[in-house]
C-alpha positions as CSV (number, residue, x, y, z in Angstrom):
1,X,27.2,18.7,-191.3
2,X,25.9,17.4,-188.1
3,X,22.4,16.4,-187.1
4,X,21.2,16.4,-183.9
5,X,17.9,15.7,-182.1
6,X,15.6,18.6,-182.0
7,X,15.3,20.7,-178.4
8,X,14.2,23.4,-176.3
9,X,17.5,25.2,-176.6
10,X,17.4,25.1,-180.4
11,X,14.0,26.8,-180.8
12,X,14.9,30.5,-181.2
13,X,17.4,29.9,-184.1
14,X,14.8,27.3,-185.4
15,X,11.9,30.5,-185.4
16,X,14.6,32.8,-187.1
17,X,14.8,29.8,-189.9
18,X,11.4,29.5,-190.1
19,X,10.9,33.6,-190.1
20,X,12.7,33.3,-193.4
21,X,11.2,31.3,-195.1
22,X,7.8,32.5,-194.8
23,X,9.3,36.2,-195.6
24,X,11.2,34.8,-198.8
25,X,7.0,33.2,-199.7
26,X,5.4,36.1,-199.2
27,X,8.1,37.6,-201.6
28,X,6.5,35.4,-204.7
29,X,3.3,35.8,-203.0
30,X,2.8,39.3,-201.9
31,X,-1.0,38.8,-200.8
32,X,0.4,36.4,-197.7
33,X,0.1,38.7,-194.3
34,X,3.1,39.6,-192.8
35,X,3.1,37.9,-189.0
36,X,4.8,39.3,-186.4
37,X,5.6,36.6,-184.4
38,X,5.1,32.5,-185.6
39,X,3.5,29.9,-183.7
40,X,5.8,28.5,-181.1
41,X,8.0,25.6,-181.5
42,X,7.9,24.1,-177.9
43,X,5.4,21.4,-178.9
44,X,8.3,19.8,-181.6
45,X,10.8,20.4,-179.9
46,X,9.6,18.1,-176.9
47,X,7.9,15.2,-178.2
48,X,11.5,13.7,-179.5
49,X,10.3,13.5,-183.5
50,X,12.6,16.4,-184.6
51,X,16.3,16.9,-185.8
52,X,18.2,20.2,-186.3
53,X,21.1,21.1,-188.7
54,X,24.7,22.0,-187.9
55,X,27.6,23.5,-189.7
56,X,30.1,24.5,-186.7
57,X,28.0,26.1,-184.3
58,X,25.6,28.0,-186.3
59,X,21.9,25.9,-187.0
60,X,21.4,25.7,-190.8
61,X,18.6,23.9,-190.9
62,X,15.0,22.0,-188.2
63,X,12.1,19.7,-188.7
64,X,9.7,19.3,-186.5
65,X,6.2,16.9,-186.4
66,X,3.3,16.9,-184.7
67,X,2.8,13.6,-182.1
68,X,1.8,10.6,-183.7
69,X,-1.7,10.6,-184.2
70,X,-4.0,7.8,-185.4
71,X,-6.2,7.1,-189.0
72,X,-4.0,9.5,-190.5
73,X,-5.5,11.4,-193.1
74,X,-8.9,9.3,-193.4
75,X,-6.7,5.5,-193.6
76,X,-7.8,3.5,-190.9
77,X,-5.4,1.7,-188.7
78,X,-2.5,3.9,-189.7
79,X,-0.4,6.0,-187.4
80,X,0.6,9.2,-189.1
81,X,2.2,12.9,-188.4
82,X,2.2,16.0,-189.7
83,X,5.1,19.0,-189.7
84,X,3.1,22.4,-190.7
85,X,4.9,24.8,-192.6
86,X,6.7,26.7,-189.3
87,X,7.7,23.7,-187.6
88,X,10.3,23.1,-190.3
89,X,13.2,25.0,-192.4
90,X,16.2,25.4,-194.2
91,X,18.4,28.8,-194.6
92,X,18.5,30.4,-198.0
93,X,22.3,30.8,-197.4
94,X,22.3,27.7,-199.2
95,X,21.5,26.9,-202.7
96,X,20.6,24.5,-205.0
97,X,21.3,20.7,-204.5
98,X,23.4,21.8,-201.2
99,X,20.1,23.2,-200.1
100,X,18.1,19.7,-201.1
101,X,21.0,17.1,-199.5
102,X,19.8,19.6,-195.9
103,X,16.3,18.3,-196.2
104,X,17.3,14.8,-197.2
105,X,19.7,15.0,-194.1
106,X,17.2,16.1,-191.9
107,X,14.3,14.1,-193.3
108,X,16.5,11.0,-192.9
109,X,17.0,11.8,-189.2
110,X,13.4,12.2,-188.0
111,X,11.6,9.7,-190.8
112,X,14.1,7.2,-188.4
113,X,12.4,8.0,-185.3
114,X,8.7,8.0,-186.9
115,X,9.1,5.0,-188.7
116,X,10.6,3.4,-184.6
117,X,7.2,5.1,-183.1
118,X,5.0,3.2,-185.6
119,X,4.3,6.3,-188.0
120,X,3.9,5.2,-191.4
121,X,1.7,7.9,-192.3
122,X,4.2,10.9,-193.1
123,X,3.1,14.7,-194.3
124,X,4.9,17.6,-194.5
125,X,4.0,21.6,-195.6
126,X,6.6,23.4,-198.3
127,X,6.2,26.2,-199.5
128,X,5.1,26.3,-202.9
129,X,8.0,28.1,-204.5
130,X,10.7,26.5,-202.7
131,X,11.2,24.4,-205.2
132,X,14.6,23.0,-203.4
133,X,12.3,21.5,-200.4
134,X,9.8,20.6,-202.8
135,X,12.5,18.3,-204.9
136,X,13.9,16.9,-201.8
137,X,10.8,15.5,-200.5
138,X,9.9,14.2,-203.9
139,X,13.5,12.5,-204.4
140,X,12.4,10.8,-200.5
141,X,9.1,9.6,-201.9
142,X,6.7,12.1,-201.6
143,X,4.0,13.6,-203.9
144,X,1.6,16.4,-203.3
145,X,-1.6,15.9,-201.7
146,X,-3.3,19.6,-200.7
147,X,-2.8,23.7,-201.6
148,X,-3.1,26.4,-199.8
149,X,-4.1,29.5,-202.1
150,X,-4.8,33.0,-201.5
151,X,-6.3,36.4,-203.0
152,X,-6.5,39.7,-202.4
153,X,-10.0,41.0,-202.7
154,X,-8.7,44.5,-203.8
155,X,-9.4,43.6,-207.7
156,X,-13.2,41.1,-208.0
157,X,-13.7,40.9,-211.6
158,X,-16.5,41.3,-213.6
159,X,-19.5,38.5,-213.3
160,X,-20.1,36.4,-216.1
161,X,-23.1,37.1,-217.9
162,X,-24.8,34.7,-220.9
163,X,-27.6,33.6,-222.2
164,X,-27.5,30.1,-220.5
165,X,-27.4,32.5,-216.7
166,X,-30.2,34.9,-218.0
167,X,-32.6,32.0,-218.9
168,X,-31.9,30.1,-215.5
169,X,-31.9,33.6,-213.1
170,X,-29.5,32.3,-210.7
171,X,-30.2,33.9,-207.3
172,X,-27.1,34.4,-205.1
173,X,-27.0,35.1,-201.2
174,X,-25.9,34.0,-198.3
175,X,-27.9,31.6,-196.3
176,X,-29.1,32.2,-192.3
177,X,-28.0,29.5,-190.0
178,X,-31.7,27.9,-189.6
179,X,-31.4,27.1,-193.3
180,X,-27.9,25.3,-193.1
181,X,-30.1,22.1,-193.5
182,X,-31.2,22.8,-197.1
183,X,-27.4,22.3,-198.2
184,X,-27.4,18.7,-197.3
185,X,-27.8,17.3,-200.2
186,X,-25.0,19.1,-202.1
187,X,-22.6,18.0,-198.7
188,X,-23.5,14.5,-199.9
189,X,-23.0,15.3,-203.5
190,X,-19.4,16.7,-202.5
191,X,-18.7,13.6,-200.2
192,X,-19.3,10.9,-203.5
193,X,-18.0,13.5,-206.2
194,X,-14.7,12.9,-203.8
195,X,-15.0,8.9,-203.4
196,X,-14.8,8.7,-207.4
197,X,-11.4,8.8,-209.1
198,X,-9.0,10.5,-209.3
199,X,-9.7,11.7,-205.6
200,X,-11.0,8.0,-203.4
201,X,-11.4,10.5,-200.7
202,X,-14.0,7.6,-199.0
203,X,-16.4,9.9,-196.4
204,X,-19.5,8.7,-195.4
205,X,-22.5,10.6,-196.1
206,X,-24.0,12.8,-193.3
207,X,-27.1,13.9,-191.7
208,X,-28.5,17.4,-190.8
209,X,-26.8,17.0,-187.1
210,X,-23.7,16.1,-188.6
211,X,-23.4,19.5,-190.7
212,X,-24.3,21.5,-188.5
213,X,-21.6,20.1,-185.5
214,X,-19.0,20.5,-188.3
215,X,-19.3,24.1,-188.3
216,X,-18.3,26.8,-185.8
217,X,-19.6,30.7,-185.0
218,X,-17.5,31.5,-187.3
219,X,-19.0,29.6,-190.0
220,X,-21.1,31.0,-193.2
221,X,-22.4,29.7,-196.0
222,X,-23.0,31.4,-199.3
223,X,-25.2,29.6,-202.6
224,X,-26.9,30.1,-205.4
225,X,-30.3,29.2,-206.2
226,X,-32.4,28.3,-209.2
227,X,-36.0,28.1,-208.4
228,X,-36.3,26.6,-205.4
229,X,-33.2,24.6,-205.0
230,X,-30.2,24.9,-204.2
231,X,-27.7,24.4,-206.7
232,X,-23.9,25.2,-204.9
233,X,-22.4,26.6,-202.2
234,X,-19.2,27.7,-200.3
235,X,-18.3,27.4,-196.9
236,X,-16.2,30.3,-195.3
237,X,-15.3,30.2,-192.2
238,X,-12.4,32.5,-189.8
239,X,-9.4,30.2,-189.7
240,X,-8.0,27.9,-192.4
241,X,-4.9,25.5,-192.2
242,X,-2.4,27.1,-190.6
243,X,-1.0,30.1,-189.2
244,X,-1.1,32.3,-191.9
245,X,-5.0,32.5,-192.6
246,X,-5.9,33.4,-188.7
247,X,-5.3,36.9,-189.0
248,X,-7.7,40.0,-189.0
249,X,-9.5,40.7,-192.2
250,X,-9.0,37.6,-193.7
251,X,-11.8,34.5,-194.4
252,X,-11.4,31.2,-195.6
253,X,-13.0,29.0,-197.9
254,X,-13.3,25.7,-196.4
255,X,-16.2,23.8,-198.5
256,X,-17.7,24.0,-202.1
257,X,-19.8,22.6,-204.4
258,X,-21.7,23.0,-207.7
259,X,-24.3,20.6,-209.0
260,X,-22.9,19.2,-212.3
261,X,-26.0,20.1,-214.5
262,X,-24.9,24.3,-213.7
263,X,-20.6,23.7,-213.8
264,X,-18.9,25.3,-217.3
265,X,-21.4,28.2,-217.4
266,X,-20.5,31.1,-214.7
267,X,-22.2,29.9,-212.2
268,X,-20.2,29.2,-209.6
269,X,-17.7,31.8,-211.0
270,X,-20.4,34.5,-210.0
271,X,-20.8,32.5,-206.2
272,X,-17.2,33.5,-205.8
273,X,-17.4,36.7,-207.1
274,X,-21.1,37.7,-204.9
275,X,-18.5,36.3,-202.0
276,X,-15.8,38.1,-202.8
277,X,-17.4,41.4,-203.2
278,X,-20.1,40.6,-199.7
279,X,-16.5,40.2,-197.8
280,X,-15.3,43.2,-199.5
281,X,-18.0,45.8,-197.8
282,X,-17.8,43.7,-194.7
283,X,-14.2,44.8,-194.4
284,X,-12.1,41.9,-195.3
285,X,-8.9,42.3,-197.5
286,X,-8.4,38.8,-198.1
287,X,-9.6,35.3,-198.6
288,X,-7.8,31.9,-198.6
289,X,-9.0,28.2,-200.0
290,X,-7.7,25.1,-199.2
291,X,-8.3,22.2,-201.5
292,X,-7.0,18.2,-202.5
293,X,-4.3,18.8,-205.5
294,X,-5.6,15.7,-207.1
295,X,-9.3,16.9,-207.2
296,X,-9.5,18.1,-210.4
297,X,-12.2,20.4,-211.0
298,X,-10.6,22.0,-207.6
299,X,-8.0,22.7,-208.8
300,X,-8.8,24.1,-211.8
301,X,-11.2,26.4,-210.6
302,X,-9.1,27.7,-207.6
303,X,-5.7,28.2,-209.3
304,X,-7.7,30.2,-211.7
305,X,-8.5,32.7,-209.0
306,X,-6.0,32.4,-206.4
307,X,-2.4,31.8,-205.8
308,X,-0.5,28.4,-204.1
309,X,1.3,29.4,-201.3
310,X,1.9,25.9,-199.8
311,X,1.7,22.6,-201.0
312,X,1.8,19.2,-198.6
313,X,3.7,16.3,-199.6
314,X,3.1,13.2,-198.1
315,X,4.9,9.6,-198.1
316,X,3.4,5.9,-196.9
317,X,5.9,4.1,-195.4
318,X,5.3,-0.1,-195.9
319,X,3.7,-1.0,-192.9
320,X,6.4,-4.5,-192.8
321,X,8.7,-1.9,-191.3
322,X,7.0,-2.4,-188.0
323,X,5.9,-6.0,-188.0
C-alpha cells in the first residue's frame, strides 16, 4: 500500500469510493434518500490536507478535510478541521483489520499535515454502521461527539395518553414567526442545560434579536403550551448537517427543549408526533435530527424514534505539538 497526497487527479475515484460507502450505509438505514451525485471534492483535493491510498494503480481509500477554522467546536483559540461523510472512504473490498489499517494509514498521513498547519482539533463524521472505520479512529484516540439520525414519516406512533396529560390540557401548535420571541426562556434554559455535566458545552445566553438571527427562511417552530406558558419546543429547518439532509421531502430538527417539570409524562413524545403528522400532511416523507451524543436526555429520546446513520468523532492534539 502506498499513501499519496490527495489531488485533483484523484477526484473521480474518490467520489466513487464515497458513493459506495454511502450506499453501504443505505442498506442498513433504508430511510436514507437515494443520492445520484454526491457533493464535489475539489476543495479537499486542493487544500493540501488530504491523503489517498493506492494498491498498485488502484485507489483503495482517501481522506480529505476542510481548510482549518479557528475556535473549533467552541474551544477558544484552537484551530480545527472536519472531514464530512463524503470526504473520505475505503473500499469495502477490504474488511476487518485490513480495512481498519487503511483508514489508520490515511489518518496518519493526513494528521501529520494537519498538525504542521497548527490544526489541533480533528473531527470526522463516520457512518454509524461502519464498525471498521469507527474502530480505526477509536484506536487513534478519537471519541464520539455528535450523531445524525433519520426516520420515515410513513408510520407515525400513537399519542401517549395518561391522567397527568389530561389534567394539564397541553396545546400543540406551530408558532408563528412574530411569536418566536416567546420561546426565548426555553432557548436559554437549553443553553444552561448544555453547560452542565456531562455535556459541558459552554454557550452564552441570547436575546430575542439573536434568536431571530439564528434562523433562516426555512426555519419553523412547533411548541407545547400549558395555560399561558410555552413549556417545550422543537425547531426545524430544510437542511441539516450533511448532504443526505438536503433533499426534497425532508425536514430536519435543529433545536429542541422541554422544561424538566414536564418531562417523562409524554408531552415531548406527543409534540414530536404532532410535528411529524403536520409534516406528513404537507407531503414530507422524512425527518432528520442531529444531537450531541454526550447529552443523555437527547440521546435517550432521539434514538427511540430515529435511526442513527453518522457518528462524528473528535480528537484533541496536545498543544505542545505546535509550541
